[in-house]
PDB file of N, H, CA, C and O in Angstrom:
ATOM      1  N   UNK A   1     101.244 110.378  81.460  1.00  0.00           N
ATOM      2  CA  UNK A   1     101.827 111.505  80.306  1.00  0.00           C
ATOM      3  C   UNK A   1     102.729 111.076  79.199  1.00  0.00           C
ATOM      4  O   UNK A   1     102.641 111.475  78.038  1.00  0.00           O
ATOM      5  N   UNK A   2     103.859 109.979  79.796  1.00  0.00           N
ATOM      6  H   UNK A   2     103.930 109.655  80.739  1.00  0.00           H
ATOM      7  CA  UNK A   2     104.853 109.661  78.857  1.00  0.00           C
ATOM      8  C   UNK A   2     104.392 108.332  78.037  1.00  0.00           C
ATOM      9  O   UNK A   2     104.914 108.090  76.949  1.00  0.00           O
ATOM     10  N   UNK A   3     103.453 107.525  78.560  1.00  0.00           N
ATOM     11  H   UNK A   3     103.029 107.721  79.444  1.00  0.00           H
ATOM     12  CA  UNK A   3     102.608 107.064  77.882  1.00  0.00           C
ATOM     13  C   UNK A   3     102.156 107.095  76.879  1.00  0.00           C
ATOM     14  O   UNK A   3     102.394 106.421  75.877  1.00  0.00           O
ATOM     15  N   UNK A   4     101.338 108.023  77.094  1.00  0.00           N
ATOM     16  H   UNK A   4     101.145 108.571  77.908  1.00  0.00           H
ATOM     17  CA  UNK A   4     100.742 108.928  75.769  1.00  0.00           C
ATOM     18  C   UNK A   4     101.385 109.317  74.651  1.00  0.00           C
ATOM     19  O   UNK A   4     101.145 108.927  73.508  1.00  0.00           O
ATOM     20  N   UNK A   5     102.614 110.474  75.162  1.00  0.00           N
ATOM     21  H   UNK A   5     102.809 110.791  76.090  1.00  0.00           H
ATOM     22  CA  UNK A   5     103.519 110.455  74.325  1.00  0.00           C
ATOM     23  C   UNK A   5     103.948 109.600  73.523  1.00  0.00           C
ATOM     24  O   UNK A   5     103.972 109.816  72.311  1.00  0.00           O
ATOM     25  N   UNK A   6     104.374 108.444  74.087  1.00  0.00           N
ATOM     26  H   UNK A   6     104.354 108.269  75.071  1.00  0.00           H
ATOM     27  CA  UNK A   6     104.921 107.024  73.118  1.00  0.00           C
ATOM     28  C   UNK A   6     103.802 106.654  72.298  1.00  0.00           C
ATOM     29  O   UNK A   6     104.024 106.341  71.129  1.00  0.00           O
ATOM     30  N   UNK A   7     102.639 106.646  72.744  1.00  0.00           N
ATOM     31  H   UNK A   7     102.459 106.900  73.694  1.00  0.00           H
ATOM     32  CA  UNK A   7     101.535 106.313  72.042  1.00  0.00           C
ATOM     33  C   UNK A   7     101.319 106.902  70.800  1.00  0.00           C
ATOM     34  O   UNK A   7     101.375 106.289  69.734  1.00  0.00           O
ATOM     35  N   UNK A   8     101.058 108.163  70.937  1.00  0.00           N
ATOM     36  H   UNK A   8     101.013 108.661  71.803  1.00  0.00           H
ATOM     37  CA  UNK A   8     100.696 109.301  69.539  1.00  0.00           C
ATOM     38  C   UNK A   8     101.874 109.229  69.227  1.00  0.00           C
ATOM     39  O   UNK A   8     101.676 110.232  68.542  1.00  0.00           O
ATOM     40  N   UNK A   9     102.944 109.013  69.057  1.00  0.00           N
ATOM     41  H   UNK A   9     103.105 108.198  69.614  1.00  0.00           H
ATOM     42  CA  UNK A   9     104.222 109.214  68.483  1.00  0.00           C
ATOM     43  C   UNK A   9     105.165 110.203  68.957  1.00  0.00           C
ATOM     44  O   UNK A   9     106.154 110.127  68.227  1.00  0.00           O
ATOM     45  N   UNK A  10     105.277 110.835  69.580  1.00  0.00           N
ATOM     46  H   UNK A  10     104.474 110.898  70.173  1.00  0.00           H
ATOM     47  CA  UNK A  10     105.855 112.112  70.069  1.00  0.00           C
ATOM     48  C   UNK A  10     107.554 111.765  69.971  1.00  0.00           C
ATOM     49  O   UNK A  10     108.295 112.699  69.665  1.00  0.00           O
ATOM     50  N   UNK A  11     108.163 110.365  70.245  1.00  0.00           N
ATOM     51  H   UNK A  11     107.561 109.606  70.493  1.00  0.00           H
ATOM     52  CA  UNK A  11     109.259 110.005  70.799  1.00  0.00           C
ATOM     53  C   UNK A  11     109.621 109.393  69.016  1.00  0.00           C
ATOM     54  O   UNK A  11     110.804 109.270  68.698  1.00  0.00           O
ATOM     55  N   UNK A  12     108.479 109.048  67.958  1.00  0.00           N
ATOM     56  H   UNK A  12     107.518 109.148  68.217  1.00  0.00           H
ATOM     57  CA  UNK A  12     109.031 108.601  66.917  1.00  0.00           C
ATOM     58  C   UNK A  12     110.214 109.124  65.721  1.00  0.00           C
ATOM     59  O   UNK A  12     110.016 110.277  65.339  1.00  0.00           O
ATOM     60  N   UNK A  13     111.191 108.547  65.208  1.00  0.00           N
ATOM     61  H   UNK A  13     111.352 107.610  65.518  1.00  0.00           H
ATOM     62  CA  UNK A  13     111.634 109.668  64.524  1.00  0.00           C
ATOM     63  C   UNK A  13     111.499 109.158  62.711  1.00  0.00           C
ATOM     64  O   UNK A  13     111.798 108.012  62.376  1.00  0.00           O
ATOM     65  N   UNK A  14     111.165 109.880  62.012  1.00  0.00           N
ATOM     66  H   UNK A  14     110.922 110.811  62.284  1.00  0.00           H
ATOM     67  CA  UNK A  14     110.940 111.601  62.594  1.00  0.00           C
ATOM     68  C   UNK A  14     109.802 111.482  63.481  1.00  0.00           C
ATOM     69  O   UNK A  14     109.398 110.327  63.611  1.00  0.00           O
ATOM     70  N   UNK A  15     109.404 112.056  63.894  1.00  0.00           N
ATOM     71  H   UNK A  15     109.732 112.995  63.789  1.00  0.00           H
ATOM     72  CA  UNK A  15     108.256 112.641  64.964  1.00  0.00           C
ATOM     73  C   UNK A  15     106.946 112.807  64.361  1.00  0.00           C
ATOM     74  O   UNK A  15     106.689 113.528  63.397  1.00  0.00           O
ATOM     75  N   UNK A  16     106.060 112.001  65.080  1.00  0.00           N
ATOM     76  H   UNK A  16     106.269 111.415  65.863  1.00  0.00           H
ATOM     77  CA  UNK A  16     104.459 111.762  64.848  1.00  0.00           C
ATOM     78  C   UNK A  16     103.864 112.422  64.870  1.00  0.00           C
ATOM     79  O   UNK A  16     102.976 112.664  64.052  1.00  0.00           O
ATOM     80  N   UNK A  17     104.206 113.116  66.087  1.00  0.00           N
ATOM     81  H   UNK A  17     104.927 112.920  66.751  1.00  0.00           H
ATOM     82  CA  UNK A  17     103.438 113.884  67.229  1.00  0.00           C
ATOM     83  C   UNK A  17     104.036 115.370  67.682  1.00  0.00           C
ATOM     84  O   UNK A  17     105.137 115.874  67.901  1.00  0.00           O
ATOM     85  N   UNK A  18     102.576 115.779  67.690  1.00  0.00           N
ATOM     86  H   UNK A  18     101.681 115.369  67.512  1.00  0.00           H
ATOM     87  CA  UNK A  18     103.283 117.466  67.978  1.00  0.00           C
ATOM     88  C   UNK A  18     102.687 117.148  70.002  1.00  0.00           C
ATOM     89  O   UNK A  18     102.104 116.180  70.489  1.00  0.00           O
ATOM     90  N   UNK A  19     103.234 118.579  70.723  1.00  0.00           N
ATOM     91  H   UNK A  19     103.707 119.365  70.326  1.00  0.00           H
ATOM     92  CA  UNK A  19     102.599 119.242  71.850  1.00  0.00           C
ATOM     93  C   UNK A  19     101.068 118.695  72.205  1.00  0.00           C
ATOM     94  O   UNK A  19     100.789 117.888  73.092  1.00  0.00           O
ATOM     95  N   UNK A  20     100.201 119.303  71.338  1.00  0.00           N
ATOM     96  H   UNK A  20     100.427 119.959  70.617  1.00  0.00           H
ATOM     97  CA  UNK A  20      99.470 119.127  70.858  1.00  0.00           C
ATOM     98  C   UNK A  20      98.280 117.813  70.666  1.00  0.00           C
ATOM     99  O   UNK A  20      97.111 117.715  71.041  1.00  0.00           O
ATOM    100  N   UNK A  21      98.950 117.134  70.104  1.00  0.00           N
ATOM    101  H   UNK A  21      99.899 117.214  69.799  1.00  0.00           H
ATOM    102  CA  UNK A  21      98.353 115.830  69.592  1.00  0.00           C
ATOM    103  C   UNK A  21      98.839 114.737  71.317  1.00  0.00           C
ATOM    104  O   UNK A  21      98.172 113.755  71.641  1.00  0.00           O
ATOM    105  N   UNK A  22      99.487 114.999  71.752  1.00  0.00           N
ATOM    106  H   UNK A  22     100.029 115.798  71.489  1.00  0.00           H
ATOM    107  CA  UNK A  22      99.734 114.299  73.103  1.00  0.00           C
ATOM    108  C   UNK A  22      98.112 115.130  73.950  1.00  0.00           C
ATOM    109  O   UNK A  22      96.923 114.826  74.040  1.00  0.00           O
ATOM    110  N   UNK A  23      99.042 116.331  74.440  1.00  0.00           N
ATOM    111  H   UNK A  23     100.008 116.578  74.366  1.00  0.00           H
ATOM    112  CA  UNK A  23      97.787 117.025  74.977  1.00  0.00           C
ATOM    113  C   UNK A  23      96.010 116.499  75.012  1.00  0.00           C
ATOM    114  O   UNK A  23      95.372 116.353  76.055  1.00  0.00           O
ATOM    115  N   UNK A  24      95.382 116.246  73.399  1.00  0.00           N
ATOM    116  H   UNK A  24      95.901 116.365  72.552  1.00  0.00           H
ATOM    117  CA  UNK A  24      94.544 115.852  73.290  1.00  0.00           C
ATOM    118  C   UNK A  24      94.529 114.326  73.468  1.00  0.00           C
ATOM    119  O   UNK A  24      93.485 113.799  73.086  1.00  0.00           O
ATOM    120  N   UNK A  25      95.476 113.498  73.972  1.00  0.00           N
ATOM    121  H   UNK A  25      96.325 113.926  74.282  1.00  0.00           H
ATOM    122  CA  UNK A  25      95.423 112.154  74.058  1.00  0.00           C
ATOM    123  C   UNK A  25      95.043 112.423  75.608  1.00  0.00           C
ATOM    124  O   UNK A  25      94.102 111.707  75.952  1.00  0.00           O
ATOM    125  N   UNK A  26      95.388 113.025  76.336  1.00  0.00           N
ATOM    126  H   UNK A  26      96.152 113.607  76.056  1.00  0.00           H
ATOM    127  CA  UNK A  26      95.131 113.041  77.305  1.00  0.00           C
ATOM    128  C   UNK A  26      94.467 114.180  78.326  1.00  0.00           C
ATOM    129  O   UNK A  26      94.650 114.070  79.538  1.00  0.00           O
ATOM    130  N   UNK A  27      93.569 115.444  77.691  1.00  0.00           N
ATOM    131  H   UNK A  27      93.420 115.533  76.706  1.00  0.00           H
ATOM    132  CA  UNK A  27      92.947 116.047  78.068  1.00  0.00           C
ATOM    133  C   UNK A  27      93.456 117.453  78.688  1.00  0.00           C
ATOM    134  O   UNK A  27      92.712 118.005  79.499  1.00  0.00           O
ATOM    135  N   UNK A  28      94.559 117.996  78.380  1.00  0.00           N
ATOM    136  H   UNK A  28      95.162 117.548  77.720  1.00  0.00           H
ATOM    137  CA  UNK A  28      95.179 119.000  78.933  1.00  0.00           C
ATOM    138  C   UNK A  28      95.518 120.018  77.726  1.00  0.00           C
ATOM    139  O   UNK A  28      95.593 119.697  76.540  1.00  0.00           O
ATOM    140  N   UNK A  29      95.643 120.872  78.081  1.00  0.00           N
ATOM    141  H   UNK A  29      95.582 121.133  79.044  1.00  0.00           H
ATOM    142  CA  UNK A  29      96.347 122.294  77.688  1.00  0.00           C
ATOM    143  C   UNK A  29      97.759 121.359  76.881  1.00  0.00           C
ATOM    144  O   UNK A  29      98.531 120.531  77.365  1.00  0.00           O
ATOM    145  N   UNK A  30      97.623 122.094  75.081  1.00  0.00           N
ATOM    146  H   UNK A  30      96.996 122.766  74.688  1.00  0.00           H
ATOM    147  CA  UNK A  30      99.503 121.789  74.467  1.00  0.00           C
ATOM    148  C   UNK A  30     100.726 122.581  75.490  1.00  0.00           C
ATOM    149  O   UNK A  30     101.812 122.115  75.834  1.00  0.00           O
ATOM    150  N   UNK A  31     100.168 123.839  75.806  1.00  0.00           N
ATOM    151  H   UNK A  31      99.286 124.218  75.527  1.00  0.00           H
ATOM    152  CA  UNK A  31     101.483 124.670  76.713  1.00  0.00           C
ATOM    153  C   UNK A  31     101.959 123.311  78.289  1.00  0.00           C
ATOM    154  O   UNK A  31     103.050 122.995  78.764  1.00  0.00           O
ATOM    155  N   UNK A  32     100.625 122.901  78.602  1.00  0.00           N
ATOM    156  H   UNK A  32      99.739 123.158  78.216  1.00  0.00           H
ATOM    157  CA  UNK A  32     100.719 122.163  79.623  1.00  0.00           C
ATOM    158  C   UNK A  32     101.693 120.648  79.953  1.00  0.00           C
ATOM    159  O   UNK A  32     102.545 120.254  80.749  1.00  0.00           O
ATOM    160  N   UNK A  33     100.801 120.079  78.586  1.00  0.00           N
ATOM    161  H   UNK A  33     100.108 120.399  77.940  1.00  0.00           H
ATOM    162  CA  UNK A  33     101.544 119.141  77.852  1.00  0.00           C
ATOM    163  C   UNK A  33     103.128 118.986  77.700  1.00  0.00           C
ATOM    164  O   UNK A  33     104.019 118.214  78.055  1.00  0.00           O
ATOM    165  N   UNK A  34     102.983 120.052  77.038  1.00  0.00           N
ATOM    166  H   UNK A  34     102.260 120.680  76.750  1.00  0.00           H
ATOM    167  CA  UNK A  34     104.852 120.870  76.502  1.00  0.00           C
ATOM    168  C   UNK A  34     105.578 120.945  78.435  1.00  0.00           C
ATOM    169  O   UNK A  34     106.762 120.643  78.580  1.00  0.00           O
ATOM    170  N   UNK A  35     105.075 121.188  79.191  1.00  0.00           N
ATOM    171  H   UNK A  35     104.113 121.433  79.073  1.00  0.00           H
ATOM    172  CA  UNK A  35     105.874 121.753  80.084  1.00  0.00           C
ATOM    173  C   UNK A  35     105.975 120.326  80.657  1.00  0.00           C
ATOM    174  O   UNK A  35     107.073 119.782  80.542  1.00  0.00           O
ATOM    175  N   UNK A  36     104.949 119.626  81.278  1.00  0.00           N
ATOM    176  H   UNK A  36     104.057 120.068  81.371  1.00  0.00           H
ATOM    177  CA  UNK A  36     105.046 118.189  81.308  1.00  0.00           C
ATOM    178  C   UNK A  36     106.335 116.794  80.901  1.00  0.00           C
ATOM    179  O   UNK A  36     107.138 116.129  81.555  1.00  0.00           O
ATOM    180  N   UNK A  37     105.920 116.891  79.478  1.00  0.00           N
ATOM    181  H   UNK A  37     105.268 117.431  78.947  1.00  0.00           H
ATOM    182  CA  UNK A  37     107.372 116.626  78.670  1.00  0.00           C
ATOM    183  C   UNK A  37     108.906 116.941  79.124  1.00  0.00           C
ATOM    184  O   UNK A  37     109.782 116.104  79.343  1.00  0.00           O
ATOM    185  N   UNK A  38     108.995 118.155  79.197  1.00  0.00           N
ATOM    186  H   UNK A  38     108.284 118.835  79.019  1.00  0.00           H
ATOM    187  CA  UNK A  38     110.523 118.633  79.515  1.00  0.00           C
ATOM    188  C   UNK A  38     110.694 117.802  80.904  1.00  0.00           C
ATOM    189  O   UNK A  38     111.414 116.848  81.197  1.00  0.00           O
ATOM    190  N   UNK A  39     109.630 118.640  81.720  1.00  0.00           N
ATOM    191  H   UNK A  39     109.045 119.415  81.481  1.00  0.00           H
ATOM    192  CA  UNK A  39     109.823 117.800  83.476  1.00  0.00           C
ATOM    193  C   UNK A  39     110.382 116.204  82.907  1.00  0.00           C
ATOM    194  O   UNK A  39     111.517 115.749  83.050  1.00  0.00           O
ATOM    195  N   UNK A  40     109.557 115.742  82.433  1.00  0.00           N
ATOM    196  H   UNK A  40     108.635 116.112  82.316  1.00  0.00           H
ATOM    197  CA  UNK A  40     109.678 114.058  82.639  1.00  0.00           C
ATOM    198  C   UNK A  40     111.262 113.761  81.761  1.00  0.00           C
ATOM    199  O   UNK A  40     111.954 112.860  82.235  1.00  0.00           O
ATOM    200  N   UNK A  41     111.895 114.632  80.311  1.00  0.00           N
ATOM    201  H   UNK A  41     111.333 115.364  79.926  1.00  0.00           H
ATOM    202  CA  UNK A  41     113.044 114.314  79.701  1.00  0.00           C
ATOM    203  C   UNK A  41     113.858 114.585  80.669  1.00  0.00           C
ATOM    204  O   UNK A  41     114.677 113.668  80.711  1.00  0.00           O
ATOM    205  N   UNK A  42     114.181 115.760  81.888  1.00  0.00           N
ATOM    206  H   UNK A  42     113.515 116.505  81.854  1.00  0.00           H
ATOM    207  CA  UNK A  42     114.825 115.902  82.529  1.00  0.00           C
ATOM    208  C   UNK A  42     114.596 115.261  83.560  1.00  0.00           C
ATOM    209  O   UNK A  42     115.742 115.329  84.004  1.00  0.00           O
ATOM    210  N   UNK A  43     114.043 114.678  84.330  1.00  0.00           N
ATOM    211  H   UNK A  43     113.112 114.622  83.969  1.00  0.00           H
ATOM    212  CA  UNK A  43     114.242 113.509  84.907  1.00  0.00           C
ATOM    213  C   UNK A  43     115.164 112.113  84.437  1.00  0.00           C
ATOM    214  O   UNK A  43     116.175 111.481  84.743  1.00  0.00           O
ATOM    215  N   UNK A  44     114.309 112.131  83.703  1.00  0.00           N
ATOM    216  H   UNK A  44     113.488 112.645  83.454  1.00  0.00           H
ATOM    217  CA  UNK A  44     115.158 110.443  82.355  1.00  0.00           C
ATOM    218  C   UNK A  44     116.576 111.087  81.852  1.00  0.00           C
ATOM    219  O   UNK A  44     117.554 110.345  81.946  1.00  0.00           O
ATOM    220  N   UNK A  45     116.691 111.845  81.550  1.00  0.00           N
ATOM    221  H   UNK A  45     115.897 112.448  81.474  1.00  0.00           H
ATOM    222  CA  UNK A  45     118.123 112.376  81.310  1.00  0.00           C
ATOM    223  C   UNK A  45     119.157 112.353  82.252  1.00  0.00           C
ATOM    224  O   UNK A  45     120.305 111.963  82.040  1.00  0.00           O
ATOM    225  N   UNK A  46     118.600 112.888  83.546  1.00  0.00           N
ATOM    226  H   UNK A  46     117.668 113.205  83.719  1.00  0.00           H
ATOM    227  CA  UNK A  46     119.330 113.553  84.641  1.00  0.00           C
ATOM    228  C   UNK A  46     119.749 112.159  85.003  1.00  0.00           C
ATOM    229  O   UNK A  46     120.919 112.073  85.376  1.00  0.00           O
ATOM    230  N   UNK A  47     118.920 110.833  84.971  1.00  0.00           N
ATOM    231  H   UNK A  47     117.970 110.903  84.668  1.00  0.00           H
ATOM    232  CA  UNK A  47     119.008 109.631  86.088  1.00  0.00           C
ATOM    233  C   UNK A  47     119.924 108.635  84.417  1.00  0.00           C
ATOM    234  O   UNK A  47     120.017 107.415  84.549  1.00  0.00           O
ATOM    235  N   UNK A  48     120.391 109.164  83.283  1.00  0.00           N
ATOM    236  H   UNK A  48     120.315 110.155  83.176  1.00  0.00           H
ATOM    237  CA  UNK A  48     120.790 108.122  82.938  1.00  0.00           C
ATOM    238  C   UNK A  48     122.572 108.848  82.785  1.00  0.00           C
ATOM    239  O   UNK A  48     123.581 108.282  82.363  1.00  0.00           O
ATOM    240  N   UNK A  49     122.450 109.879  83.167  1.00  0.00           N
ATOM    241  H   UNK A  49     121.631 110.338  83.510  1.00  0.00           H
ATOM    242  CA  UNK A  49     124.007 110.641  82.948  1.00  0.00           C
ATOM    243  C   UNK A  49     124.724 111.073  84.515  1.00  0.00           C
ATOM    244  O   UNK A  49     125.658 111.843  84.738  1.00  0.00           O
ATOM    245  N   UNK A  50     123.575 109.940  85.838  1.00  0.00           N
ATOM    246  H   UNK A  50     122.817 109.314  85.656  1.00  0.00           H
ATOM    247  CA  UNK A  50     124.139 109.954  86.862  1.00  0.00           C
ATOM    248  C   UNK A  50     125.260 108.983  87.209  1.00  0.00           C
ATOM    249  O   UNK A  50     125.815 109.048  88.306  1.00  0.00           O
TER     250      UNK A  50
END
């Protein structure tokens, strides 16, 4: 999931992709992709501030 987000440009500046683009890349619903991305981001940022 996170690899697909990077590959489609979700984390580019400016952002080049949406949850829908990430979802299409991995074959899931956009709302599910958004949920997974938030969980990934929470883990990454949580680890950075510890």
